[in-house]
mmCIF file of the N, C-alpha and C atoms, coordinates in Angstrom:
data_MODEL
# 
_entry.id   MODEL 
# 
loop_
_atom_site.group_PDB 
_atom_site.id 
_atom_site.type_symbol 
_atom_site.label_atom_id 
_atom_site.label_alt_id 
_atom_site.label_comp_id 
_atom_site.label_asym_id 
_atom_site.label_entity_id 
_atom_site.label_seq_id 
_atom_site.pdbx_PDB_ins_code 
_atom_site.Cartn_x 
_atom_site.Cartn_y 
_atom_site.Cartn_z 
_atom_site.occupancy 
_atom_site.B_iso_or_equiv 
_atom_site.pdbx_formal_charge 
_atom_site.auth_seq_id 
_atom_site.auth_comp_id 
_atom_site.auth_asym_id 
_atom_site.auth_atom_id 
_atom_site.pdbx_PDB_model_num 
ATOM 1   N N  . MET A 1 1  ? 70.291 58.207 25.009 1.00 0.00 ? 1  MET A N  1 
ATOM 2   C CA . MET A 1 1  ? 71.314 59.162 24.627 1.00 0.00 ? 1  MET A CA 1 
ATOM 3   C C  . MET A 1 1  ? 72.540 58.393 24.128 1.00 0.00 ? 1  MET A C  1 
ATOM 4   N N  . SER A 1 2  ? 73.234 59.024 23.218 1.00 0.00 ? 2  SER A N  1 
ATOM 5   C CA . SER A 1 2  ? 74.408 58.412 22.610 1.00 0.00 ? 2  SER A CA 1 
ATOM 6   C C  . SER A 1 2  ? 75.597 59.370 22.732 1.00 0.00 ? 2  SER A C  1 
ATOM 7   N N  . ILE A 1 3  ? 76.757 58.794 22.955 1.00 0.00 ? 3  ILE A N  1 
ATOM 8   C CA . ILE A 1 3  ? 77.991 59.563 23.110 1.00 0.00 ? 3  ILE A CA 1 
ATOM 9   C C  . ILE A 1 3  ? 78.827 59.436 21.836 1.00 0.00 ? 3  ILE A C  1 
ATOM 10  N N  . ALA A 1 4  ? 79.426 60.531 21.440 1.00 0.00 ? 4  ALA A N  1 
ATOM 11  C CA . ALA A 1 4  ? 80.378 60.516 20.320 1.00 0.00 ? 4  ALA A CA 1 
ATOM 12  C C  . ALA A 1 4  ? 81.619 61.273 20.760 1.00 0.00 ? 4  ALA A C  1 
ATOM 13  N N  . VAL A 1 5  ? 82.768 60.843 20.273 1.00 0.00 ? 5  VAL A N  1 
ATOM 14  C CA . VAL A 1 5  ? 84.022 61.535 20.574 1.00 0.00 ? 5  VAL A CA 1 
ATOM 15  C C  . VAL A 1 5  ? 84.725 61.913 19.286 1.00 0.00 ? 5  VAL A C  1 
ATOM 16  N N  . GLN A 1 6  ? 85.419 63.031 19.328 1.00 0.00 ? 6  GLN A N  1 
ATOM 17  C CA . GLN A 1 6  ? 86.255 63.476 18.217 1.00 0.00 ? 6  GLN A CA 1 
ATOM 18  C C  . GLN A 1 6  ? 87.696 63.380 18.701 1.00 0.00 ? 6  GLN A C  1 
ATOM 19  N N  . THR A 1 7  ? 88.331 62.259 18.422 1.00 0.00 ? 7  THR A N  1 
ATOM 20  C CA . THR A 1 7  ? 89.674 62.025 18.949 1.00 0.00 ? 7  THR A CA 1 
ATOM 21  C C  . THR A 1 7  ? 90.665 63.071 18.451 1.00 0.00 ? 7  THR A C  1 
ATOM 22  N N  . GLY A 1 8  ? 90.451 63.619 17.259 1.00 0.00 ? 8  GLY A N  1 
ATOM 23  C CA . GLY A 1 8  ? 91.348 64.636 16.733 1.00 0.00 ? 8  GLY A CA 1 
ATOM 24  C C  . GLY A 1 8  ? 91.308 65.937 17.516 1.00 0.00 ? 8  GLY A C  1 
ATOM 25  N N  . ALA A 1 9  ? 90.211 66.174 18.218 1.00 0.00 ? 9  ALA A N  1 
ATOM 26  C CA . ALA A 1 9  ? 90.066 67.393 19.012 1.00 0.00 ? 9  ALA A CA 1 
ATOM 27  C C  . ALA A 1 9  ? 90.543 67.211 20.455 1.00 0.00 ? 9  ALA A C  1 
ATOM 28  N N  . CYS A 1 10 ? 90.681 65.972 20.880 1.00 0.00 ? 10 CYS A N  1 
ATOM 29  C CA . CYS A 1 10 ? 91.041 65.669 22.270 1.00 0.00 ? 10 CYS A CA 1 
ATOM 30  C C  . CYS A 1 10 ? 92.426 66.204 22.615 1.00 0.00 ? 10 CYS A C  1 
ATOM 31  N N  . VAL A 1 11 ? 92.534 66.856 23.775 1.00 0.00 ? 11 VAL A N  1 
ATOM 32  C CA . VAL A 1 11 ? 93.822 67.379 24.242 1.00 0.00 ? 11 VAL A CA 1 
ATOM 33  C C  . VAL A 1 11 ? 94.411 66.534 25.368 1.00 0.00 ? 11 VAL A C  1 
ATOM 34  N N  . GLY A 1 12 ? 93.731 65.457 25.738 1.00 0.00 ? 12 GLY A N  1 
ATOM 35  C CA . GLY A 1 12 ? 94.271 64.535 26.733 1.00 0.00 ? 12 GLY A CA 1 
ATOM 36  C C  . GLY A 1 12 ? 94.169 65.002 28.170 1.00 0.00 ? 12 GLY A C  1 
ATOM 37  N N  . ALA A 1 13 ? 93.220 65.868 28.481 1.00 0.00 ? 13 ALA A N  1 
ATOM 38  C CA . ALA A 1 13 ? 93.078 66.362 29.855 1.00 0.00 ? 13 ALA A CA 1 
ATOM 39  C C  . ALA A 1 13 ? 92.649 65.249 30.812 1.00 0.00 ? 13 ALA A C  1 
ATOM 40  N N  . GLY A 1 14 ? 91.916 64.267 30.320 1.00 0.00 ? 14 GLY A N  1 
ATOM 41  C CA . GLY A 1 14 ? 91.552 63.107 31.130 1.00 0.00 ? 14 GLY A CA 1 
ATOM 42  C C  . GLY A 1 14 ? 90.367 63.266 32.049 1.00 0.00 ? 14 GLY A C  1 
ATOM 43  N N  . GLN A 1 15 ? 89.684 64.395 31.987 1.00 0.00 ? 15 GLN A N  1 
ATOM 44  C CA . GLN A 1 15 ? 88.526 64.603 32.851 1.00 0.00 ? 15 GLN A CA 1 
ATOM 45  C C  . GLN A 1 15 ? 87.451 63.555 32.596 1.00 0.00 ? 15 GLN A C  1 
ATOM 46  N N  . CYS A 1 16 ? 87.275 63.170 31.348 1.00 0.00 ? 16 CYS A N  1 
ATOM 47  C CA . CYS A 1 16 ? 86.252 62.186 31.002 1.00 0.00 ? 16 CYS A CA 1 
ATOM 48  C C  . CYS A 1 16 ? 86.514 60.851 31.697 1.00 0.00 ? 16 CYS A C  1 
ATOM 49  N N  . ALA A 1 17 ? 87.750 60.381 31.621 1.00 0.00 ? 17 ALA A N  1 
ATOM 50  C CA . ALA A 1 17 ? 88.099 59.098 32.229 1.00 0.00 ? 17 ALA A CA 1 
ATOM 51  C C  . ALA A 1 17 ? 88.030 59.153 33.755 1.00 0.00 ? 17 ALA A C  1 
ATOM 52  N N  . LEU A 1 18 ? 88.260 60.329 34.323 1.00 0.00 ? 18 LEU A N  1 
ATOM 53  C CA . LEU A 1 18 ? 88.180 60.479 35.778 1.00 0.00 ? 18 LEU A CA 1 
ATOM 54  C C  . LEU A 1 18 ? 86.743 60.427 36.287 1.00 0.00 ? 18 LEU A C  1 
ATOM 55  N N  . VAL A 1 19 ? 85.831 61.108 35.584 1.00 0.00 ? 19 VAL A N  1 
ATOM 56  C CA . VAL A 1 19 ? 84.452 61.195 36.088 1.00 0.00 ? 19 VAL A CA 1 
ATOM 57  C C  . VAL A 1 19 ? 83.551 60.076 35.572 1.00 0.00 ? 19 VAL A C  1 
ATOM 58  N N  . ALA A 1 20 ? 83.935 59.432 34.459 1.00 0.00 ? 20 ALA A N  1 
ATOM 59  C CA . ALA A 1 20 ? 83.111 58.362 33.892 1.00 0.00 ? 20 ALA A CA 1 
ATOM 60  C C  . ALA A 1 20 ? 83.999 57.216 33.400 1.00 0.00 ? 20 ALA A C  1 
ATOM 61  N N  . PRO A 1 21 ? 84.667 56.518 34.312 1.00 0.00 ? 21 PRO A N  1 
ATOM 62  C CA . PRO A 1 21 ? 85.621 55.484 33.918 1.00 0.00 ? 21 PRO A CA 1 
ATOM 63  C C  . PRO A 1 21 ? 85.003 54.263 33.241 1.00 0.00 ? 21 PRO A C  1 
ATOM 64  N N  . ASP A 1 22 ? 83.701 54.057 33.398 1.00 0.00 ? 22 ASP A N  1 
ATOM 65  C CA . ASP A 1 22 ? 83.051 52.947 32.710 1.00 0.00 ? 22 ASP A CA 1 
ATOM 66  C C  . ASP A 1 22 ? 82.651 53.320 31.285 1.00 0.00 ? 22 ASP A C  1 
ATOM 67  N N  . VAL A 1 23 ? 82.733 54.598 30.965 1.00 0.00 ? 23 VAL A N  1 
ATOM 68  C CA . VAL A 1 23 ? 82.348 55.088 29.640 1.00 0.00 ? 23 VAL A CA 1 
ATOM 69  C C  . VAL A 1 23 ? 83.568 55.492 28.818 1.00 0.00 ? 23 VAL A C  1 
ATOM 70  N N  . PHE A 1 24 ? 84.580 56.067 29.472 1.00 0.00 ? 24 PHE A N  1 
ATOM 71  C CA . PHE A 1 24 ? 85.764 56.581 28.779 1.00 0.00 ? 24 PHE A CA 1 
ATOM 72  C C  . PHE A 1 24 ? 87.051 56.029 29.373 1.00 0.00 ? 24 PHE A C  1 
ATOM 73  N N  . ASP A 1 25 ? 88.059 55.952 28.525 1.00 0.00 ? 25 ASP A N  1 
ATOM 74  C CA . ASP A 1 25 ? 89.421 55.635 28.949 1.00 0.00 ? 25 ASP A CA 1 
ATOM 75  C C  . ASP A 1 25 ? 90.330 56.508 28.085 1.00 0.00 ? 25 ASP A C  1 
ATOM 76  N N  . GLN A 1 26 ? 91.627 56.348 28.252 1.00 0.00 ? 26 GLN A N  1 
ATOM 77  C CA . GLN A 1 26 ? 92.597 57.077 27.442 1.00 0.00 ? 26 GLN A CA 1 
ATOM 78  C C  . GLN A 1 26 ? 93.597 56.091 26.870 1.00 0.00 ? 26 GLN A C  1 
ATOM 79  N N  . ASP A 1 27 ? 94.042 56.357 25.636 1.00 0.00 ? 27 ASP A N  1 
ATOM 80  C CA . ASP A 1 27 ? 95.064 55.512 25.044 1.00 0.00 ? 27 ASP A CA 1 
ATOM 81  C C  . ASP A 1 27 ? 96.435 55.903 25.595 1.00 0.00 ? 27 ASP A C  1 
ATOM 82  N N  . ASP A 1 28 ? 97.478 55.298 25.090 1.00 0.00 ? 28 ASP A N  1 
ATOM 83  C CA . ASP A 1 28 ? 98.830 55.543 25.591 1.00 0.00 ? 28 ASP A CA 1 
ATOM 84  C C  . ASP A 1 28 ? 99.286 56.992 25.401 1.00 0.00 ? 28 ASP A C  1 
ATOM 85  N N  . ASP A 1 29 ? 98.661 57.695 24.476 1.00 0.00 ? 29 ASP A N  1 
ATOM 86  C CA . ASP A 1 29 ? 98.989 59.102 24.242 1.00 0.00 ? 29 ASP A CA 1 
ATOM 87  C C  . ASP A 1 29 ? 98.063 60.049 25.004 1.00 0.00 ? 29 ASP A C  1 
ATOM 88  N N  . GLY A 1 30 ? 97.134 59.500 25.775 1.00 0.00 ? 30 GLY A N  1 
ATOM 89  C CA . GLY A 1 30 ? 96.214 60.319 26.558 1.00 0.00 ? 30 GLY A CA 1 
ATOM 90  C C  . GLY A 1 30 ? 94.939 60.705 25.832 1.00 0.00 ? 30 GLY A C  1 
ATOM 91  N N  . ILE A 1 31 ? 94.768 60.191 24.628 1.00 0.00 ? 31 ILE A N  1 
ATOM 92  C CA . ILE A 1 31 ? 93.591 60.534 23.820 1.00 0.00 ? 31 ILE A CA 1 
ATOM 93  C C  . ILE A 1 31 ? 92.404 59.669 24.252 1.00 0.00 ? 31 ILE A C  1 
ATOM 94  N N  . VAL A 1 32 ? 91.236 60.298 24.267 1.00 0.00 ? 32 VAL A N  1 
ATOM 95  C CA . VAL A 1 32 ? 90.015 59.650 24.729 1.00 0.00 ? 32 VAL A CA 1 
ATOM 96  C C  . VAL A 1 32 ? 89.697 58.384 23.932 1.00 0.00 ? 32 VAL A C  1 
ATOM 97  N N  . LEU A 1 33 ? 89.262 57.371 24.658 1.00 0.00 ? 33 LEU A N  1 
ATOM 98  C CA . LEU A 1 33 ? 88.729 56.140 24.081 1.00 0.00 ? 33 LEU A CA 1 
ATOM 99  C C  . LEU A 1 33 ? 87.306 55.987 24.590 1.00 0.00 ? 33 LEU A C  1 
ATOM 100 N N  . LEU A 1 34 ? 86.378 55.739 23.706 1.00 0.00 ? 34 LEU A N  1 
ATOM 101 C CA . LEU A 1 34 ? 84.986 55.544 24.084 1.00 0.00 ? 34 LEU A CA 1 
ATOM 102 C C  . LEU A 1 34 ? 84.743 54.069 24.342 1.00 0.00 ? 34 LEU A C  1 
ATOM 103 N N  . LEU A 1 35 ? 84.403 53.739 25.579 1.00 0.00 ? 35 LEU A N  1 
ATOM 104 C CA . LEU A 1 35 ? 84.151 52.352 25.959 1.00 0.00 ? 35 LEU A CA 1 
ATOM 105 C C  . LEU A 1 35 ? 82.685 51.972 25.828 1.00 0.00 ? 35 LEU A C  1 
ATOM 106 N N  . GLU A 1 36 ? 81.790 52.928 26.071 1.00 0.00 ? 36 GLU A N  1 
ATOM 107 C CA . GLU A 1 36 ? 80.345 52.655 26.067 1.00 0.00 ? 36 GLU A CA 1 
ATOM 108 C C  . GLU A 1 36 ? 79.619 53.796 25.360 1.00 0.00 ? 36 GLU A C  1 
ATOM 109 N N  . PRO A 1 37 ? 79.238 53.599 24.078 1.00 0.00 ? 37 PRO A N  1 
ATOM 110 C CA . PRO A 1 37 ? 78.600 54.681 23.325 1.00 0.00 ? 37 PRO A CA 1 
ATOM 111 C C  . PRO A 1 37 ? 77.157 54.986 23.746 1.00 0.00 ? 37 PRO A C  1 
ATOM 112 N N  . ASP A 1 38 ? 76.514 54.067 24.442 1.00 0.00 ? 38 ASP A N  1 
ATOM 113 C CA . ASP A 1 38 ? 75.123 54.263 24.869 1.00 0.00 ? 38 ASP A CA 1 
ATOM 114 C C  . ASP A 1 38 ? 74.976 54.010 26.373 1.00 0.00 ? 38 ASP A C  1 
ATOM 115 N N  . PRO A 1 39 ? 75.559 54.867 27.205 1.00 0.00 ? 39 PRO A N  1 
ATOM 116 C CA . PRO A 1 39 ? 75.507 54.648 28.650 1.00 0.00 ? 39 PRO A CA 1 
ATOM 117 C C  . PRO A 1 39 ? 74.092 54.800 29.207 1.00 0.00 ? 39 PRO A C  1 
ATOM 118 N N  . GLN A 1 40 ? 73.848 54.126 30.304 1.00 0.00 ? 40 GLN A N  1 
ATOM 119 C CA . GLN A 1 40 ? 72.545 54.147 30.966 1.00 0.00 ? 40 GLN A CA 1 
ATOM 120 C C  . GLN A 1 40 ? 72.731 54.497 32.442 1.00 0.00 ? 40 GLN A C  1 
ATOM 121 N N  . GLY A 1 41 ? 71.679 54.986 33.059 1.00 0.00 ? 41 GLY A N  1 
ATOM 122 C CA . GLY A 1 41 ? 71.662 55.223 34.500 1.00 0.00 ? 41 GLY A CA 1 
ATOM 123 C C  . GLY A 1 41 ? 72.781 56.122 34.985 1.00 0.00 ? 41 GLY A C  1 
ATOM 124 N N  . ALA A 1 42 ? 73.485 55.652 36.012 1.00 0.00 ? 42 ALA A N  1 
ATOM 125 C CA . ALA A 1 42 ? 74.565 56.433 36.616 1.00 0.00 ? 42 ALA A CA 1 
ATOM 126 C C  . ALA A 1 42 ? 75.688 56.709 35.619 1.00 0.00 ? 42 ALA A C  1 
ATOM 127 N N  . ASP A 1 43 ? 75.920 55.774 34.694 1.00 0.00 ? 43 ASP A N  1 
ATOM 128 C CA . ASP A 1 43 ? 76.954 56.000 33.680 1.00 0.00 ? 43 ASP A CA 1 
ATOM 129 C C  . ASP A 1 43 ? 76.564 57.144 32.750 1.00 0.00 ? 43 ASP A C  1 
ATOM 130 N N  . LEU A 1 44 ? 75.286 57.281 32.452 1.00 0.00 ? 44 LEU A N  1 
ATOM 131 C CA . LEU A 1 44 ? 74.822 58.393 31.628 1.00 0.00 ? 44 LEU A CA 1 
ATOM 132 C C  . LEU A 1 44 ? 75.001 59.714 32.367 1.00 0.00 ? 44 LEU A C  1 
ATOM 133 N N  . ASP A 1 45 ? 74.690 59.721 33.646 1.00 0.00 ? 45 ASP A N  1 
ATOM 134 C CA . ASP A 1 45 ? 74.900 60.932 34.458 1.00 0.00 ? 45 ASP A CA 1 
ATOM 135 C C  . ASP A 1 45 ? 76.369 61.331 34.458 1.00 0.00 ? 45 ASP A C  1 
ATOM 136 N N  . ALA A 1 46 ? 77.252 60.354 34.639 1.00 0.00 ? 46 ALA A N  1 
ATOM 137 C CA . ALA A 1 46 ? 78.691 60.625 34.653 1.00 0.00 ? 46 ALA A CA 1 
ATOM 138 C C  . ALA A 1 46 ? 79.172 61.090 33.284 1.00 0.00 ? 46 ALA A C  1 
ATOM 139 N N  . ALA A 1 47 ? 78.664 60.480 32.218 1.00 0.00 ? 47 ALA A N  1 
ATOM 140 C CA . ALA A 1 47 ? 79.055 60.875 30.864 1.00 0.00 ? 47 ALA A CA 1 
ATOM 141 C C  . ALA A 1 47 ? 78.605 62.300 30.559 1.00 0.00 ? 47 ALA A C  1 
ATOM 142 N N  . THR A 1 48 ? 77.425 62.669 31.030 1.00 0.00 ? 48 THR A N  1 
ATOM 143 C CA . THR A 1 48 ? 76.924 64.031 30.845 1.00 0.00 ? 48 THR A CA 1 
ATOM 144 C C  . THR A 1 48 ? 77.838 65.030 31.537 1.00 0.00 ? 48 THR A C  1 
ATOM 145 N N  . LYS A 1 49 ? 78.313 64.670 32.717 1.00 0.00 ? 49 LYS A N  1 
ATOM 146 C CA . LYS A 1 49 ? 79.253 65.530 33.431 1.00 0.00 ? 49 LYS A CA 1 
ATOM 147 C C  . LYS A 1 49 ? 80.566 65.629 32.648 1.00 0.00 ? 49 LYS A C  1 
ATOM 148 N N  . ALA A 1 50 ? 81.021 64.525 32.087 1.00 0.00 ? 50 ALA A N  1 
ATOM 149 C CA . ALA A 1 50 ? 82.259 64.523 31.311 1.00 0.00 ? 50 ALA A CA 1 
ATOM 150 C C  . ALA A 1 50 ? 82.149 65.429 30.091 1.00 0.00 ? 50 ALA A C  1 
ATOM 151 N N  . VAL A 1 51 ? 80.978 65.445 29.452 1.00 0.00 ? 51 VAL A N  1 
ATOM 152 C CA . VAL A 1 51 ? 80.765 66.334 28.305 1.00 0.00 ? 51 VAL A CA 1 
ATOM 153 C C  . VAL A 1 51 ? 80.966 67.783 28.734 1.00 0.00 ? 51 VAL A C  1 
ATOM 154 N N  . ARG A 1 52 ? 80.409 68.144 29.878 1.00 0.00 ? 52 ARG A N  1 
ATOM 155 C CA . ARG A 1 52 ? 80.531 69.519 30.374 1.00 0.00 ? 52 ARG A CA 1 
ATOM 156 C C  . ARG A 1 52 ? 81.968 69.861 30.752 1.00 0.00 ? 52 ARG A C  1 
ATOM 157 N N  . LEU A 1 53 ? 82.721 68.892 31.263 1.00 0.00 ? 53 LEU A N  1 
ATOM 158 C CA . LEU A 1 53 ? 84.086 69.138 31.741 1.00 0.00 ? 53 LEU A CA 1 
ATOM 159 C C  . LEU A 1 53 ? 85.153 69.129 30.653 1.00 0.00 ? 53 LEU A C  1 
ATOM 160 N N  . CYS A 1 54 ? 84.861 68.565 29.519 1.00 0.00 ? 54 CYS A N  1 
ATOM 161 C CA . CYS A 1 54 ? 85.870 68.428 28.465 1.00 0.00 ? 54 CYS A CA 1 
ATOM 162 C C  . CYS A 1 54 ? 86.325 69.805 27.971 1.00 0.00 ? 54 CYS A C  1 
ATOM 163 N N  . PRO A 1 55 ? 87.600 70.159 28.198 1.00 0.00 ? 55 PRO A N  1 
ATOM 164 C CA . PRO A 1 55 ? 88.069 71.485 27.802 1.00 0.00 ? 55 PRO A CA 1 
ATOM 165 C C  . PRO A 1 55 ? 88.153 71.670 26.283 1.00 0.00 ? 55 PRO A C  1 
ATOM 166 N N  . ALA A 1 56 ? 88.267 70.579 25.536 1.00 0.00 ? 56 ALA A N  1 
ATOM 167 C CA . ALA A 1 56 ? 88.380 70.659 24.079 1.00 0.00 ? 56 ALA A CA 1 
ATOM 168 C C  . ALA A 1 56 ? 87.028 70.484 23.373 1.00 0.00 ? 56 ALA A C  1 
ATOM 169 N N  . ARG A 1 57 ? 85.996 70.208 24.162 1.00 0.00 ? 57 ARG A N  1 
ATOM 170 C CA . ARG A 1 57 ? 84.666 69.940 23.578 1.00 0.00 ? 57 ARG A CA 1 
ATOM 171 C C  . ARG A 1 57 ? 84.739 68.795 22.565 1.00 0.00 ? 57 ARG A C  1 
ATOM 172 N N  . ALA A 1 58 ? 85.536 67.777 22.893 1.00 0.00 ? 58 ALA A N  1 
ATOM 173 C CA . ALA A 1 58 ? 85.728 66.634 22.017 1.00 0.00 ? 58 ALA A CA 1 
ATOM 174 C C  . ALA A 1 58 ? 84.681 65.548 22.216 1.00 0.00 ? 58 ALA A C  1 
ATOM 175 N N  . ILE A 1 59 ? 83.802 65.732 23.190 1.00 0.00 ? 59 ILE A N  1 
ATOM 176 C CA . ILE A 1 59 ? 82.777 64.733 23.497 1.00 0.00 ? 59 ILE A CA 1 
ATOM 177 C C  . ILE A 1 59 ? 81.409 65.379 23.313 1.00 0.00 ? 59 ILE A C  1 
ATOM 178 N N  . SER A 1 60 ? 80.516 64.642 22.659 1.00 0.00 ? 60 SER A N  1 
ATOM 179 C CA . SER A 1 60 ? 79.156 65.157 22.496 1.00 0.00 ? 60 SER A CA 1 
ATOM 180 C C  . SER A 1 60 ? 78.137 64.091 22.879 1.00 0.00 ? 60 SER A C  1 
ATOM 181 N N  . LEU A 1 61 ? 76.987 64.563 23.287 1.00 0.00 ? 61 LEU A N  1 
ATOM 182 C CA . LEU A 1 61 ? 75.880 63.717 23.720 1.00 0.00 ? 61 LEU A CA 1 
ATOM 183 C C  . LEU A 1 61 ? 74.700 64.059 22.834 1.00 0.00 ? 61 LEU A C  1 
ATOM 184 N N  . THR A 1 62 ? 74.124 63.043 22.195 1.00 0.00 ? 62 THR A N  1 
ATOM 185 C CA . THR A 1 62 ? 72.996 63.268 21.304 1.00 0.00 ? 62 THR A CA 1 
ATOM 186 C C  . THR A 1 62 ? 71.853 62.309 21.628 1.00 0.00 ? 62 THR A C  1 
ATOM 187 N N  . ALA A 1 63 ? 70.662 62.721 21.279 1.00 0.00 ? 63 ALA A N  1 
ATOM 188 C CA . ALA A 1 63 ? 69.497 61.854 21.459 1.00 0.00 ? 63 ALA A CA 1 
ATOM 189 C C  . ALA A 1 63 ? 69.627 60.670 20.505 1.00 0.00 ? 63 ALA A C  1 
ATOM 190 N N  . ALA A 1 64 ? 69.351 59.496 21.020 1.00 0.00 ? 64 ALA A N  1 
ATOM 191 C CA . ALA A 1 64 ? 69.481 58.289 20.198 1.00 0.00 ? 64 ALA A CA 1 
ATOM 192 C C  . ALA A 1 64 ? 68.327 58.122 19.256 1.00 0.00 ? 64 ALA A C  1 
# 
């Protein structure tokens, strides 16, 4: 699975960085930063949760 982010859609809620800190971070303005586009194992589980929690739907998960 592969992760993609749309930084223009991000509202800076930070849920992604809270639930998947090895996959996501936030820049100085609170906008999502993708650290790991192809997470595995527990990081993939956390990233999947982050996709569901994102209020702006700025994160997507696709089959690689």
